[in-house]
VOPAGU-2260 file (C-alpha; in pm, 1 decimal, decimal comma):
REM VOPAGU-2260
SITE   aa  ch    i         X         Y         Z
SITE  UNK   A    0    2604,0    -661,2     671,2
SITE  UNK   A    1    2902,2    -600,3     447,9
SITE  UNK   A    2    2921,0    -302,3     291,7
SITE  UNK   A    3    2847,3    -383,8     -81,2
SITE  UNK   A    4    2688,9    -728,4      14,5
SITE  UNK   A    5    2415,2    -916,3    -258,1
SITE  UNK   A    6    2118,4   -1068,5    -194,2
SITE  UNK   A    7    1884,3   -1237,9    -373,8
SITE  UNK   A    8    1554,7   -1210,0    -533,5
SITE  UNK   A    9    1303,4   -1492,1    -522,6
SITE  UNK   A   10     954,3   -1614,3    -665,3
SITE  UNK   A   11     727,4   -1887,4    -670,4
SITE  UNK   A   12    1047,3   -2047,9    -542,2
SITE  UNK   A   13    1266,0   -1996,4    -783,5
SITE  UNK   A   14    1569,3   -1710,2    -812,1
SITE  UNK   A   15    1497,7   -1419,9   -1012,0
SITE  UNK   A   16    1807,2   -1242,3    -980,5
SITE  UNK   A   17    2039,5   -1136,0    -755,3
SITE  UNK   A   18    2037,3    -720,6    -603,0
SITE  UNK   A   19    2349,4    -539,5    -513,6
SITE  UNK   A   20    2415,1    -197,6    -332,5
SITE  UNK   A   21    2705,4      86,8    -311,5
SITE  UNK   A   22    2677,3     242,1     -30,1
SITE  UNK   A   23    2959,6     497,1    -157,1
SITE  UNK   A   24    2794,4     569,3    -481,5
SITE  UNK   A   25    2434,2     523,3    -372,5
SITE  UNK   A   26    2401,6     296,7    -661,6
SITE  UNK   A   27    2225,6     -47,4    -686,8
SITE  UNK   A   28    2234,0    -294,4    -960,5
SITE  UNK   A   29    1991,6    -603,3   -1085,7
SITE  UNK   A   30    2137,6    -888,5   -1278,5
SITE  UNK   A   31    1897,5   -1201,4   -1350,7
SITE  UNK   A   32    1997,4   -1557,7   -1291,7
SITE  UNK   A   33    2059,8   -1668,5   -1650,7
SITE  UNK   A   34    1871,5   -2009,4   -1569,1
SITE  UNK   A   35    1608,5   -1835,2   -1440,8
SITE  UNK   A   36    1609,6   -1666,1   -1796,2
SITE  UNK   A   37    1639,9   -1910,8   -2000,2
SITE  UNK   A   38    1332,5   -2128,8   -1835,2
SITE  UNK   A   39    1121,1   -1821,9   -2059,2
SITE  UNK   A   40     945,6   -1766,9   -1722,5
SITE  UNK   A   41     711,9   -1473,6   -1599,6
SITE  UNK   A   42     908,0   -1265,8   -1918,0
SITE  UNK   A   43     656,1    -971,6   -1772,0
SITE  UNK   A   44     722,2    -978,8   -1421,6
SITE  UNK   A   45     929,8    -649,2   -1439,9
SITE  UNK   A   46     754,4    -525,8   -1736,3
SITE  UNK   A   47     996,3    -160,1   -1678,9
SITE  UNK   A   48    1279,3     -41,2   -1548,7
SITE  UNK   A   49    1449,4    -390,1   -1538,6
SITE  UNK   A   50    1557,3    -545,4   -1883,1
SITE  UNK   A   51    1523,1    -880,5   -1944,1
SITE  UNK   A   52    1839,0    -924,2   -2006,9
SITE  UNK   A   53    2176,6   -1142,9   -1815,9
SITE  UNK   A   54    2369,5    -856,0   -1834,4
SITE  UNK   A   55    2483,3    -662,4   -1507,1
SITE  UNK   A   56    2212,4    -329,9   -1515,4
SITE  UNK   A   57    2308,2     -51,2   -1257,0
SITE  UNK   A   58    2020,4     230,6   -1120,0
SITE  UNK   A   59    2169,0     529,3    -983,7
SITE  UNK   A   60    1854,0     752,0   -1063,8
SITE  UNK   A   61    1606,2     641,3    -781,9
SITE  UNK   A   62    1755,2     827,0    -459,7
SITE  UNK   A   63    1546,7     960,3    -181,8
SITE  UNK   A   64    1303,7     844,2      70,2
SITE  UNK   A   65    1114,9     646,1    -177,7
SITE  UNK   A   66    1355,5     415,6    -344,8
SITE  UNK   A   67    1608,9     452,1    -136,8
SITE  UNK   A   68    1876,0     370,0    -443,3
SITE  UNK   A   69    1727,4      72,5    -550,0
SITE  UNK   A   70    1536,6     -48,8    -838,4
SITE  UNK   A   71    1127,6      98,0    -796,5
SITE  UNK   A   72     999,2    -298,9    -875,5
SITE  UNK   A   73    1233,5    -364,0    -569,6
SITE  UNK   A   74    1210,6     -71,8    -342,4
SITE  UNK   A   75     819,5    -156,9    -342,3
SITE  UNK   A   76     926,3    -381,4     -92,2
SITE  UNK   A   77    1020,3    -174,9     139,3
SITE  UNK   A   78     861,8     -40,6     443,4
SITE  UNK   A   79     679,0     275,5     418,5
SITE  UNK   A   80     639,8     541,6     651,5
SITE  UNK   A   81     451,3     365,8     988,9
SITE  UNK   A   82     656,0      53,6     918,2
SITE  UNK   A   83     977,3     272,7     934,7
SITE  UNK   A   84     928,8     447,7    1246,5
SITE  UNK   A   85     893,4     103,9    1420,8
SITE  UNK   A   86    1183,1     -21,5    1272,5
SITE  UNK   A   87    1341,9     248,9    1367,2
SITE  UNK   A   88    1178,1     243,1    1764,9
SITE  UNK   A   89    1248,5    -146,7    1754,1
SITE  UNK   A   90    1625,8    -126,3    1661,8
SITE  UNK   A   91    1673,7     149,2    1900,6
SITE  UNK   A   92    1563,2     -94,5    2160,5
SITE  UNK   A   93    1798,2    -397,4    2025,9
SITE  UNK   A   94    2098,4     -74,4    2052,7
SITE  UNK   A   95    2088,7     -46,9    1664,9
SITE  UNK   A   96    2117,8     263,3    1430,5
SITE  UNK   A   97    1852,1     285,5    1167,4
SITE  UNK   A   98    2078,9     532,4     947,9
SITE  UNK   A   99    2359,2     267,4     974,1
SITE  UNK   A  100    2075,1     -18,5     803,1
SITE  UNK   A  101    2146,7     -27,9     420,1
SITE  UNK   A  102    1842,6     -52,8     220,5
SITE  UNK   A  103    1928,3    -443,6     134,7
SITE  UNK   A  104    1975,2    -492,0     488,5
SITE  UNK   A  105    1638,3    -387,9     540,7
SITE  UNK   A  106    1547,5    -594,8     305,8
SITE  UNK   A  107    1710,8    -898,9     466,6
SITE  UNK   A  108    1444,4    -830,5     779,6
SITE  UNK   A  109    1132,8    -814,5     499,7
SITE  UNK   A  110    1262,0   -1149,8     400,1
SITE  UNK   A  111     959,0   -1384,3     342,2
SITE  UNK   A  112     750,1   -1155,4     484,6
SITE  UNK   A  113     669,9    -876,9     233,5
SITE  UNK   A  114     354,3    -761,5      66,3
SITE  UNK   A  115     367,1    -958,5    -236,9
SITE  UNK   A  116     506,7   -1244,1    -397,3
SITE  UNK   A  117     906,5   -1151,4    -408,3
SITE  UNK   A  118    1086,5   -1294,7    -125,7
SITE  UNK   A  119    1497,7   -1174,5     -15,1
SITE  UNK   A  120    1777,7   -1442,2      83,6
SITE  UNK   A  121    1956,9   -1437,0     305,2
SITE  UNK   A  122    1673,2   -1338,4     545,0
SITE  UNK   A  123    1731,9   -1222,8     873,5
SITE  UNK   A  124    1532,0   -1460,8    1104,4
SITE  UNK   A  125    1302,8   -1308,2    1310,9
SITE  UNK   A  126    1076,2   -1598,1    1588,3
SITE  UNK   A  127     700,5   -1552,8    1552,1
SITE  UNK   A  128     479,8   -1562,8    1876,7
SITE  UNK   A  129     123,5   -1678,2    1793,9
SITE  UNK   A  130     -87,0   -1539,0    1981,4
SITE  UNK   A  131    -248,8   -1119,5    1897,2
SITE  UNK   A  132    -430,1    -961,8    2130,8
SITE  UNK   A  133    -536,1    -694,1    1890,9
SITE  UNK   A  134    -609,4    -400,6    2208,8
SITE  UNK   A  135    -270,9    -460,8    2339,1
SITE  UNK   A  136     -72,0    -436,5    2071,9
SITE  UNK   A  137    -231,5     -90,9    2002,3
SITE  UNK   A  138    -130,4      31,5    2332,3
SITE  UNK   A  139     207,4     -44,5    2182,2
SITE  UNK   A  140     121,7     157,1    1871,8
SITE  UNK   A  141      20,6     454,3    2085,1
SITE  UNK   A  142     338,9     412,4    2262,0
SITE  UNK   A  143     546,0     383,2    1931,2
SITE  UNK   A  144     365,5     674,6    1753,5
SITE  UNK   A  145     479,0     916,6    2053,8
SITE  UNK   A  146     748,4     996,2    1895,3
SITE  UNK   A  147     881,7    1301,5    2149,8
SITE  UNK   A  148     971,6    1039,3    2369,7
SITE  UNK   A  149    1263,1     769,7    2356,0
SITE  UNK   A  150    1235,4     376,0    2379,1
SITE  UNK   A  151    1345,6     368,2    2703,7
SITE  UNK   A  152    1086,0     646,7    2875,6
SITE  UNK   A  153     803,0     498,5    2717,1
SITE  UNK   A  154     858,6     132,5    2867,5
SITE  UNK   A  155     893,6     -35,0    2515,5
SITE  UNK   A  156    1081,5    -327,7    2519,4
SITE  UNK   A  157    1206,0    -503,6    2245,2
SITE  UNK   A  158     993,2    -811,2    2268,4
SITE  UNK   A  159     616,0    -548,7    2236,1
SITE  UNK   A  160     853,8    -441,3    1949,8
SITE  UNK   A  161     903,4    -715,9    1800,1
SITE  UNK   A  162     571,1    -847,8    1774,5
SITE  UNK   A  163     462,6    -482,0    1606,7
SITE  UNK   A  164     689,4    -508,9    1347,2
SITE  UNK   A  165     636,1    -810,7    1247,2
SITE  UNK   A  166     313,1    -788,5    1184,3
SITE  UNK   A  167     310,0    -423,0    1049,9
SITE  UNK   A  168     645,1    -256,0     914,5
SITE  UNK   A  169     562,4    -496,0     552,8
SITE  UNK   A  170     213,0    -313,9     500,8
SITE  UNK   A  171     208,5       1,5     367,0
SITE  UNK   A  172     108,4     365,4     418,1
SITE  UNK   A  173      94,9     612,5     692,7
SITE  UNK   A  174    -155,7     496,3     922,2
SITE  UNK   A  175     -83,2     255,7    1183,2
SITE  UNK   A  176    -194,6    -160,5    1122,0
SITE  UNK   A  177     -92,8    -503,9    1126,0
SITE  UNK   A  178     -99,5    -790,8     945,7
SITE  UNK   A  179    -266,4   -1111,5    1090,5
SITE  UNK   A  180    -416,0   -1446,5     949,2
SITE  UNK   A  181    -740,4   -1557,5    1101,5
SITE  UNK   A  182    -802,0   -1918,3    1127,9
SITE  UNK   A  183   -1134,0   -1985,8     931,6
SITE  UNK   A  184   -1250,1   -2268,7    1162,7
SITE  UNK   A  185   -1149,2   -2139,0    1535,1
SITE  UNK   A  186   -1096,6   -1761,9    1446,9
SITE  UNK   A  187    -753,1   -1808,4    1616,1
SITE  UNK   A  188    -542,1   -1459,4    1478,7
SITE  UNK   A  189    -174,6   -1499,6    1472,3
SITE  UNK   A  190     103,1   -1273,7    1290,3
SITE  UNK   A  191      41,8   -1291,1     946,2
SITE  UNK   A  192     451,9   -1210,2     821,4
SITE  UNK   A  193     478,6   -1556,8     699,7
SITE  UNK   A  194     120,7   -1731,9     711,7
SITE  UNK   A  195     -52,2   -1779,2     359,9
SITE  UNK   A  196    -209,8   -2127,0     367,9
SITE  UNK   A  197    -626,2   -2101,7     251,0
SITE  UNK   A  198    -680,6   -2226,5     642,0
SITE  UNK   A  199    -707,7   -1832,8     714,5
SITE  UNK   A  200    -804,7   -1517,2     590,3
SITE  UNK   A  201    -575,9   -1317,7     524,4
SITE  UNK   A  202    -632,9    -921,2     685,0
SITE  UNK   A  203    -456,7    -663,5     713,0
SITE  UNK   A  204    -589,9    -418,0     989,1
SITE  UNK   A  205    -581,6     -49,1     995,7
SITE  UNK   A  206    -569,5      23,2    1422,2
SITE  UNK   A  207    -798,1     270,5    1575,5
SITE  UNK   A  208    -587,9     516,1    1814,5
SITE  UNK   A  209    -705,5     777,1    1991,6
SITE  UNK   A  210    -761,2    1057,1    1797,8
SITE  UNK   A  211   -1155,5    1215,4    1866,5
SITE  UNK   A  212   -1297,1    1000,9    1668,5
SITE  UNK   A  213   -1203,7     707,0    1456,8
SITE  UNK   A  214   -1114,5     736,9    1146,1
SITE  UNK   A  215   -1173,9     351,8    1076,0
SITE  UNK   A  216   -1494,8     367,9    1061,8
SITE  UNK   A  217   -1478,1     660,9     844,2
SITE  UNK   A  218   -1318,6     432,1     590,2
SITE  UNK   A  219   -1605,6     139,0     673,3
SITE  UNK   A  220   -1824,9     416,7     571,4
SITE  UNK   A  221   -1614,3     513,4     254,0
SITE  UNK   A  222   -1558,6     123,2     210,1
SITE  UNK   A  223   -1975,2      62,7     198,7
SITE  UNK   A  224   -2024,5     338,6       5,3
SITE  UNK   A  225   -1744,9     207,6    -345,9
SITE  UNK   A  226   -1890,7    -118,5    -234,8
SITE  UNK   A  227   -2217,8     -12,8    -335,1
SITE  UNK   A  228   -2105,7     202,3    -691,8
SITE  UNK   A  229   -1898,2    -113,4    -814,8
SITE  UNK   A  230   -1578,4     -41,8    -704,2
SITE  UNK   A  231   -1359,8    -355,5    -702,0
SITE  UNK   A  232   -1237,3    -404,3    -312,7
SITE  UNK   A  233   -1146,1    -706,1     -61,6
SITE  UNK   A  234   -1446,3    -753,7     185,5
SITE  UNK   A  235   -1371,3    -606,0     499,9
SITE  UNK   A  236   -1528,9    -554,9     804,2
SITE  UNK   A  237   -1447,9    -368,2    1147,9
SITE  UNK   A  238   -1306,2    -545,3    1438,4
SITE  UNK   A  239   -1425,8    -496,7    1810,4
SITE  UNK   A  240   -1571,6    -223,1    1627,7
SITE  UNK   A  241   -1363,5      42,6    1592,6
SITE  UNK   A  242   -1050,5    -138,3    1399,4
SITE  UNK   A  243   -1048,9    -172,4     997,7
SITE  UNK   A  244    -994,6    -460,5     864,1
SITE  UNK   A  245    -966,7    -556,8     508,9
SITE  UNK   A  246    -847,0    -945,5     336,2
SITE  UNK   A  247    -543,3    -864,6     122,3
SITE  UNK   A  248    -550,9    -898,2    -211,4
SITE  UNK   A  249    -218,0   -1023,0    -187,6
SITE  UNK   A  250    -320,2   -1375,0     -47,7
SITE  UNK   A  251    -536,0   -1555,4    -222,1
SITE  UNK   A  252    -624,0   -1936,8    -265,2
SITE  UNK   A  253    -360,0   -2012,2     -31,0
SITE  UNK   A  254     -91,4   -1863,5    -266,1
SITE  UNK   A  255     157,8   -1549,5    -267,9
SITE  UNK   A  256      59,3   -1274,9    -556,7
SITE  UNK   A  257     267,6   -1018,0    -701,5
SITE  UNK   A  258     160,4    -683,6    -669,9
SITE  UNK   A  259     342,0    -332,6    -789,5
SITE  UNK   A  260     196,7     -16,4    -684,9
SITE  UNK   A  261     187,9     206,9    -951,4
SITE  UNK   A  262     513,0     415,7    -805,1
SITE  UNK   A  263     693,1      68,4    -781,6
SITE  UNK   A  264     634,5     -30,4   -1164,0
SITE  UNK   A  265     684,6     289,7   -1327,0
SITE  UNK   A  266     947,3     445,5   -1127,4
SITE  UNK   A  267     729,8     723,7   -1074,2
SITE  UNK   A  268     825,0     898,8    -717,9
SITE  UNK   A  269     456,6     969,5    -548,9
SITE  UNK   A  270     557,0    1234,5    -329,8
SITE  UNK   A  271     676,9    1405,7    -659,4
SITE  UNK   A  272     440,6    1593,1    -889,8
SITE  UNK   A  273     579,7    1593,1   -1192,1
SITE  UNK   A  274     472,9    1239,9   -1285,4
SITE  UNK   A  275     175,1    1259,1   -1011,5
SITE  UNK   A  276    -153,7    1241,1   -1279,9
SITE  UNK   A  277    -445,3    1030,3   -1367,3
SITE  UNK   A  278    -320,8    1059,7   -1694,9
SITE  UNK   A  279     -10,4     901,3   -1642,6
SITE  UNK   A  280    -166,8     651,8   -1460,3
SITE  UNK   A  281    -425,7     561,5   -1684,2
SITE  UNK   A  282    -160,4     581,2   -1997,7
SITE  UNK   A  283      35,1     268,3   -1759,1
SITE  UNK   A  284    -279,1      67,8   -1692,9
SITE  UNK   A  285    -318,3      96,0   -2149,4
SITE  UNK   A  286      70,2      18,1   -2153,3
SITE  UNK   A  287      26,7    -325,5   -1942,2
SITE  UNK   A  288    -268,4    -396,5   -2157,7
SITE  UNK   A  289    -499,8    -438,3   -1881,1
SITE  UNK   A  290    -841,9    -540,1   -2004,7
SITE  UNK   A  291   -1084,1    -279,5   -2100,7
SITE  UNK   A  292   -1302,8    -325,8   -1834,5
SITE  UNK   A  293   -1026,4    -203,3   -1582,6
SITE  UNK   A  294    -965,3     117,7   -1754,9
SITE  UNK   A  295   -1361,1     171,5   -1696,6
SITE  UNK   A  296   -1296,6      52,3   -1312,6
SITE  UNK   A  297    -994,8     287,8   -1289,3
SITE  UNK   A  298   -1231,0     592,7   -1354,5
SITE  UNK   A  299   -1512,8     516,1   -1133,9
SITE  UNK   A  300   -1261,5     526,2    -872,3
SITE  UNK   A  301   -1086,8     869,9    -989,4
SITE  UNK   A  302   -1492,4     946,1    -956,4
SITE  UNK   A  303   -1523,7     873,8    -632,0
SITE  UNK   A  304   -1138,9     985,4    -535,5
SITE  UNK   A  305   -1260,5    1372,6    -655,2
SITE  UNK   A  306   -1637,6    1359,6    -543,6
SITE  UNK   A  307   -1574,2    1198,3    -191,3
SITE  UNK   A  308   -1269,6    1458,9     -80,5
SITE  UNK   A  309   -1001,9    1165,6     -57,6
SITE  UNK   A  310    -689,5    1367,6    -161,4
SITE  UNK   A  311    -461,0    1122,3     -72,2
SITE  UNK   A  312    -471,0     938,5    -416,6
SITE  UNK   A  313    -114,6     909,5    -502,4
SITE  UNK   A  314      75,3     654,6    -702,8
SITE  UNK   A  315     112,3     401,6    -434,8
SITE  UNK   A  316    -233,5     389,5    -349,9
SITE  UNK   A  317    -340,9     253,7    -724,2
SITE  UNK   A  318    -144,0     -95,7    -751,5
SITE  UNK   A  319    -122,7    -397,0   -1058,6
SITE  UNK   A  320    -160,3    -759,1    -983,8
SITE  UNK   A  321      23,1   -1021,5   -1165,1
SITE  UNK   A  322    -146,1   -1353,0   -1299,7
SITE  UNK   A  323     144,2   -1606,6   -1351,7
SITE  UNK   A  324     -41,9   -1844,8   -1514,0
SITE  UNK   A  325    -102,2   -1599,2   -1760,0
SITE  UNK   A  326     172,9   -1400,5   -1745,3
SITE  UNK   A  327      -7,5   -1075,6   -1741,6
SITE  UNK   A  328    -148,1    -763,1   -1532,2
SITE  UNK   A  329    -500,5    -669,5   -1409,9
SITE  UNK   A  330    -580,3    -379,7   -1212,3
SITE  UNK   A  331    -556,4    -447,5    -829,9
SITE  UNK   A  332    -845,6    -401,8    -539,0
SITE  UNK   A  333    -890,6     -56,4    -455,8
SITE  UNK   A  334    -764,7      10,5    -109,8
SITE  UNK   A  335    -703,0     308,8      77,8
SITE  UNK   A  336   -1024,0     481,3      -4,8
SITE  UNK   A  337   -1120,7     754,3     271,0
SITE  UNK   A  338   -1167,0    1120,5     397,0
SITE  UNK   A  339    -744,3    1128,1     468,3
SITE  UNK   A  340    -756,1    1456,1     679,4
SITE  UNK   A  341    -813,8    1494,8    1046,6
SITE  UNK   A  342   -1221,6    1618,2     998,9
SITE  UNK   A  343   -1176,8    1782,0    1350,4
SITE  UNK   A  344    -879,9    2049,3    1177,3
SITE  UNK   A  345    -929,1    2335,5     989,4
SITE  UNK   A  346    -687,1    2289,7     679,3
SITE  UNK   A  347    -624,2    2642,4     489,3
SITE  UNK   A  348    -556,3    2427,0     123,2
SITE  UNK   A  349    -603,7    2134,4      -1,6
SITE  UNK   A  350    -412,8    2000,1    -291,6
SITE  UNK   A  351    -519,3    1610,2    -392,3
SITE  UNK   A  352    -161,7    1408,6    -475,2
SITE  UNK   A  353    -275,2    1338,8    -819,2
SITE  UNK   A  354    -395,0    1590,0   -1110,2
SITE  UNK   A  355    -695,1    1570,5   -1315,0
SITE  UNK   A  356    -604,8    1798,4   -1706,3
SITE  UNK   A  357    -306,7    1968,3   -1486,9
SITE  UNK   A  358    -479,5    2012,3   -1173,9
SITE  UNK   A  359    -532,9    1989,7    -822,3
SITE  UNK   A  360    -770,2    2196,5    -730,1
SITE  UNK   A  361   -1127,4    2320,5    -795,4
SITE  UNK   A  362   -1143,0    1989,8   -1062,4
SITE  UNK   A  363   -1450,0    2031,3   -1274,4
SITE  UNK   A  364   -1671,1    1750,3   -1472,1
SITE  UNK   A  365   -1532,3    1894,8   -1823,0
SITE  UNK   A  366   -1199,9    1809,4   -1672,5
SITE  UNK   A  367   -1362,5    1458,1   -1620,5
SITE  UNK   A  368   -1491,8    1384,4   -1992,6
SITE  UNK   A  369   -1166,8    1508,0   -2098,9
SITE  UNK   A  370   -1016,3    1185,9   -1957,8
SITE  UNK   A  371   -1303,0     994,6   -2038,8
SITE  UNK   A  372   -1272,1    1095,2   -2434,4
SITE  UNK   A  373    -886,4    1030,4   -2409,6
SITE  UNK   A  374    -948,0     645,6   -2305,5
SITE  UNK   A  375   -1292,2     536,0   -2456,4
SITE  UNK   A  376   -1462,5     521,0   -2146,7
SITE  UNK   A  377   -1828,4     439,9   -2194,1
SITE  UNK   A  378   -2149,5     691,3   -2061,5
SITE  UNK   A  379   -1902,1     863,0   -1818,1
SITE  UNK   A  380   -2209,5    1123,3   -1711,6
SITE  UNK   A  381   -2380,9     833,5   -1613,6
SITE  UNK   A  382   -2081,8     708,6   -1404,9
SITE  UNK   A  383   -2036,1    1073,7   -1302,6
SITE  UNK   A  384   -2423,3    1136,6   -1137,4
SITE  UNK   A  385   -2414,8     816,5    -984,5
SITE  UNK   A  386   -2098,8     877,2    -791,8
SITE  UNK   A  387   -2292,5    1200,3    -672,1
SITE  UNK   A  388   -2606,7    1047,0    -600,7
SITE  UNK   A  389   -2403,8     815,8    -342,9
SITE  UNK   A  390   -2291,0    1112,2    -145,9
SITE  UNK   A  391   -2602,7    1073,3       9,8
SITE  UNK   A  392   -2541,5     707,8     173,7
SITE  UNK   A  393   -2299,9     908,4     410,6
SITE  UNK   A  394   -2481,1    1025,4     701,9
SITE  UNK   A  395   -2694,9     754,7     704,8
SITE  UNK   A  396   -2374,6     548,6     698,4
SITE  UNK   A  397   -2245,1     754,5     962,5
SITE  UNK   A  398   -2468,7     791,1    1200,7
SITE  UNK   A  399   -2538,5     383,9    1226,2
SITE  UNK   A  400   -2123,8     404,6    1300,6
SITE  UNK   A  401   -2226,5     672,9    1566,6
SITE  UNK   A  402   -1914,3     893,8    1385,3
SITE  UNK   A  403   -1972,2    1229,3    1546,4
SITE  UNK   A  404   -2186,3    1450,2    1420,1
SITE  UNK   A  405   -1940,2    1766,4    1311,5
SITE  UNK   A  406   -1685,3    1481,5    1195,3
SITE  UNK   A  407   -2011,3    1389,6     972,3
SITE  UNK   A  408   -2078,4    1756,0     853,4
SITE  UNK   A  409   -1727,1    1848,9     808,8
SITE  UNK   A  410   -1648,7    1582,5     544,6
SITE  UNK   A  411   -1997,3    1572,1     406,0
SITE  UNK   A  412   -1877,5    1973,9     334,2
SITE  UNK   A  413   -1602,7    1864,4     171,6
SITE  UNK   A  414   -1705,1    1702,8    -148,0
SITE  UNK   A  415   -1713,9    1796,5    -456,4
SITE  UNK   A  416   -2019,9    1871,3    -625,9
SITE  UNK   A  417   -1927,2    1870,9   -1032,1
């Protein structure tokens, strides 16, 4: 790729604009397509940071691993931790160096395959393989995660890595996962990188690798409890009694849905503490003019995270979904609700990603009630009591999944009493 190549950003079949990147200065630029601006469509597609102007806009304040110099709403389409591991391994198998791949070139690999609805042109052509064996894929993932040995020592081929690359690199987060599409009538599984028709159910599958117990089963139990509390989530299930599969909210009704995380929407780096607070998240939701039911839903999710010790509640684990017809945003369904630590290990200090009333540890009921008062939450004490009572569901639901007793006891002991 040329040093300062420009690529196009598309949405709903329309070129929105072009983005460029200067490798020497580590600066990116964005310019809207004037023809798109004249249509007056999708005025709130990018509510912040990118101004709706025909002029070229330059961005220099977003260096680092999270945004890689790109405008945050574009960087949201880049792979996260696990995706980057696979990408690096695949490039190594192809005798290419990840260090020399610019963020723009990485977007050309994302192409039309990314989470959400943004597409990038030109796109690298990646030949699709329609046959998927989840167990075979899991074995390859185990080798990929063995970062101590080289590709050649692991015996990984570029073809086996390509299959993981196509199905896993656009999914966010740190744990191994793949994107698949399941035909509604035949049950046939195919790579979910390009498929989004209504003939299929589109899943994100978190793969269970041998770690002493199944974290995916724990997440399924958390999902069941959250559902019982009225936390809005996409329907989920276990595959082969161990892999956690959830329907994708960015693929609905045969269409791609435009999604932005709170980090990508705001430009707040989710790895940095200065902006990582629930107060900021609520302010962002209000500023987006979300309906009040979404604000109350956000409060319930916050309480759930506090009570059930989901300390990995960072700004990329909250998303917003765009309604193109109404040109407005809503809170996306909840995801990644789980106990994120290894329950078989002892941790001397646990600090959550998002602060509440300036606190990341020892959070009390009054800290939650301050937020409830600020954002006019109805009956907050009732919400808190309902979530607290749901902790009683954890053991019986975990027993049903044959989760080891010591894991159940350890996680249960971490629940916050409030």
